[in-house]
C-alpha positions as CSV (number, residue, x, y, z in Angstrom):
1,M,45.8,1.2,-96.7
2,K,42.8,2.5,-98.4
3,G,40.7,-0.3,-96.6
4,E,41.9,0.9,-93.4
5,I,40.9,4.4,-93.9
6,N,37.4,3.3,-94.9
7,A,37.0,1.3,-91.7
8,V,38.1,4.4,-89.6
9,G,35.7,6.5,-91.5
10,I,32.8,4.1,-90.7
11,R,33.6,4.0,-87.1
12,V,33.7,7.9,-87.0
13,F,30.4,7.9,-88.8
14,I,28.9,5.5,-86.4
15,L,30.0,7.3,-83.3
16,Y,29.0,10.5,-84.7
17,F,25.4,9.2,-85.5
18,A,25.2,7.8,-81.8
19,I,26.1,11.2,-80.3
20,L,23.5,12.9,-82.5
21,L,20.8,10.4,-81.6
22,A,21.5,10.5,-77.8
23,T,21.2,14.4,-77.9
24,F,18.1,14.2,-79.8
25,L,16.5,11.8,-77.2
26,I,17.8,14.1,-74.4
27,V,16.0,17.1,-75.9
28,L,12.8,14.9,-76.3
29,F,13.0,14.0,-72.7
30,E,13.6,17.6,-71.4
31,I,10.7,19.1,-73.0
32,G,8.4,16.3,-72.1
33,I,7.6,14.7,-75.5
34,L,9.0,11.2,-74.2
35,P,6.5,9.5,-71.6
36,F,9.3,8.5,-69.2
37,K,9.5,11.8,-67.4
38,N,7.7,12.0,-64.0
39,V,6.5,8.5,-64.2
40,V,8.1,7.6,-60.8
41,A,6.4,10.7,-59.1
42,N,3.0,9.6,-60.6
43,E,3.4,6.0,-59.3
44,E,4.2,7.2,-55.8
45,M,1.0,9.4,-55.7
46,A,-0.9,6.4,-56.5
47,V,-4.2,8.3,-56.7
48,D,-7.0,7.5,-59.1
49,S,-7.7,11.0,-60.4
50,E,-10.9,10.1,-61.8
51,K,-12.3,9.4,-58.3
52,L,-11.2,12.8,-56.8
53,Q,-14.3,14.9,-56.4
54,Q,-14.6,17.4,-59.3
55,S,-14.1,21.0,-58.3
56,N,-13.5,24.1,-60.2
57,N,-11.5,25.5,-57.3
58,S,-8.2,26.8,-58.6
59,N,-6.8,26.8,-55.1
60,T,-6.8,23.0,-54.8
61,T,-3.5,21.8,-53.5
62,V,-2.2,18.6,-54.6
63,I,0.2,16.8,-51.9
64,T,3.4,15.6,-53.5
65,D,5.8,15.9,-50.6
66,R,6.2,15.9,-46.8
67,S,6.0,19.7,-46.6
68,V,4.0,21.4,-44.0
69,V,0.3,21.2,-45.1
70,T,-1.1,23.8,-43.0
71,E,0.4,26.1,-40.5
72,I,-2.4,25.7,-37.9
73,P,-3.7,22.1,-37.4
74,E,-7.6,21.7,-37.5
75,Y,-10.1,19.5,-35.9
76,P,-12.0,17.2,-38.3
77,Q,-15.6,17.9,-38.3
78,V,-17.2,15.9,-41.1
79,L,-16.1,12.6,-42.8
80,Y,-17.5,11.8,-46.4
81,I,-17.0,8.4,-47.9
82,P,-18.3,8.8,-51.6
83,R,-18.4,5.0,-52.3
84,L,-20.8,4.5,-49.4
85,E,-22.5,7.8,-50.0
86,R,-22.1,8.4,-46.3
87,R,-21.7,11.7,-44.5
88,I,-20.4,11.3,-40.7
89,E,-20.1,13.8,-38.0
90,V,-16.8,13.5,-36.2
91,G,-16.4,14.3,-32.4
92,N,-13.1,15.6,-30.8
93,P,-12.9,14.7,-27.1
94,T,-10.2,15.7,-25.0
95,S,-10.3,12.6,-22.7
96,T,-9.0,9.1,-23.5
97,T,-11.3,7.5,-21.0
98,I,-13.4,4.8,-22.4
99,E,-16.7,6.2,-20.8
100,V,-16.1,9.5,-22.5
101,L,-15.2,7.7,-25.8
102,E,-18.3,5.4,-25.8
103,R,-20.5,8.5,-25.0
104,E,-19.0,10.3,-28.1
105,L,-19.5,7.3,-30.2
106,Q,-23.3,7.6,-29.9
107,D,-23.1,10.8,-31.8
108,G,-20.9,9.6,-34.8
109,A,-17.3,9.0,-35.4
110,V,-14.6,9.9,-33.0
111,R,-11.0,11.2,-33.3
112,Y,-8.8,9.7,-30.7
113,P,-7.4,12.7,-28.7
114,L,-3.5,11.6,-28.9
115,S,-3.6,11.2,-32.8
116,A,-2.8,14.0,-35.1
117,Q,-5.1,16.9,-36.2
118,L,-5.9,17.6,-39.9
119,G,-3.0,19.2,-41.5
120,E,-0.6,18.0,-38.9
121,M,2.3,15.6,-39.6
122,G,1.2,12.2,-38.4
123,T,-1.9,9.9,-38.4
124,V,-5.5,11.3,-37.9
125,F,-7.1,8.1,-36.1
126,L,-11.0,8.2,-36.3
127,F,-13.2,5.1,-35.2
128,G,-16.7,4.5,-35.2
129,H,-19.3,1.9,-34.4
130,S,-20.4,-0.9,-36.9
131,S,-23.0,-3.5,-36.6
132,S,-24.3,-6.7,-38.3
133,L,-27.8,-6.3,-36.6
134,P,-30.4,-5.7,-39.2
135,F,-32.1,-3.3,-37.1
136,V,-30.5,-0.6,-34.6
137,R,-32.3,2.2,-33.0
138,N,-29.3,4.6,-33.2
139,Q,-28.1,4.6,-36.7
140,N,-24.7,5.9,-35.6
141,Y,-24.0,2.5,-34.5
142,K,-23.7,1.4,-38.1
143,I,-21.8,4.4,-39.4
144,F,-18.6,2.3,-40.3
145,N,-20.6,-0.6,-41.8
146,G,-19.0,-1.2,-45.1
147,I,-15.5,0.2,-44.9
148,E,-14.2,-3.3,-45.3
149,N,-15.4,-3.1,-49.0
150,L,-13.4,-0.1,-49.8
151,K,-10.5,-0.5,-52.4
152,P,-7.1,1.0,-52.6
153,R,-7.4,4.5,-54.4
154,D,-11.0,5.0,-53.2
155,V,-11.3,8.6,-52.2
156,I,-12.3,9.8,-48.6
157,S,-12.8,13.4,-47.7
158,V,-12.6,14.8,-44.0
159,Y,-13.6,18.4,-43.5
160,S,-12.6,21.0,-41.1
161,G,-14.3,24.4,-40.6
162,S,-12.3,25.9,-43.5
163,T,-10.8,23.1,-45.6
164,E,-11.3,19.7,-47.3
165,F,-8.7,17.1,-46.8
166,V,-8.7,14.5,-49.7
167,Y,-7.3,10.9,-48.7
168,S,-6.7,7.9,-51.0
169,V,-7.2,4.6,-49.6
170,V,-4.0,2.5,-49.3
171,S,-5.2,-0.6,-47.6
172,V,-8.0,-2.2,-45.6
173,R,-7.4,-5.1,-43.3
174,E,-8.9,-7.2,-40.6
175,A,-7.4,-7.1,-37.3
176,T,-7.7,-9.3,-34.1
177,V,-7.8,-7.4,-30.7
178,E,-5.5,-10.0,-29.2
179,S,-2.5,-9.8,-31.7
180,D,-2.9,-6.6,-33.5
181,Y,-2.6,-2.9,-32.9
182,V,-3.0,0.5,-34.6
183,Q,0.4,2.1,-35.5
184,L,0.1,6.0,-35.7
185,R,2.8,6.9,-38.2
186,D,4.4,10.1,-38.0
187,D,6.3,10.2,-41.2
188,G,3.5,11.6,-43.5
189,Y,0.0,12.6,-43.5
190,Y,-2.3,9.6,-42.9
191,L,-5.8,8.8,-42.0
192,I,-6.8,5.7,-40.2
193,L,-10.6,4.5,-39.9
194,S,-11.2,1.7,-37.5
195,T,-14.5,-0.1,-36.8
196,C,-15.4,-1.1,-33.2
197,N,-18.5,-2.9,-31.8
198,N,-17.6,-2.2,-28.2
199,L,-14.5,-0.6,-26.8
200,K,-14.5,-3.2,-24.1
201,G,-15.0,-6.1,-26.3
202,E,-12.9,-8.7,-28.0
203,E,-14.4,-8.4,-31.6
204,D,-12.1,-8.4,-34.6
205,R,-12.2,-5.3,-36.5
206,F,-11.4,-3.5,-39.7
207,I,-8.7,-0.9,-40.0
208,L,-8.6,1.1,-43.1
209,T,-5.5,3.2,-44.0
210,A,-5.5,6.2,-46.3
211,E,-2.8,8.9,-47.3
212,L,-3.4,12.7,-47.8
213,V,-3.3,13.5,-51.6
214,A,-4.9,16.9,-51.8
215,K,-6.6,19.8,-49.9
216,K,-9.2,22.2,-51.0
217,P,-10.1,25.6,-49.2
218,L,-14.0,25.5,-48.6
219,S,-16.2,28.2,-50.4
220,S,-17.0,31.1,-48.0
221,N,-20.4,31.2,-49.7
């Protein structure tokens, strides 16, 4: 009889200890001491914070969901690729004819007119010339040289007249003209850069995909 009482007491003690331990762990989890909280959210961001351009602007908005980024979509004006140390002017033609696009490409990168604008849900599609020739008279024919060397989590900034939109590279792939096409996703905020030697040519090209991770208002000074 006495042995049965002792066994019951031990089981009660173990149960009581387990409850106390579980309660203690829950409290640590909620106050953020345990490292498991927000791990999923951080992984989904997939952003190398060390590569984001340093800024003292407290108005920087980190994009963590699919909410509306800006009430009024804006045209891209400048593309900056830190890894390549390259600043590129961006044109925004309204026509999709090859003649118009080819003419715009002489001055820099071009936003495809039917793609999204900055801050608008969808994909901003920018394309520009690349060339393997050692010498070209117009340097804009080489503006996208090297984008195939960018790595996931590299940062790309696209500027409107008032805001810097920061994107993180997701992937870079080589595409064949005959069997591939550019998909303009509309379920988030994306950027695609595509090289092109000639809009009428059959050359393969590189396609870079990036996702919006932050936006920063530009200083008025």
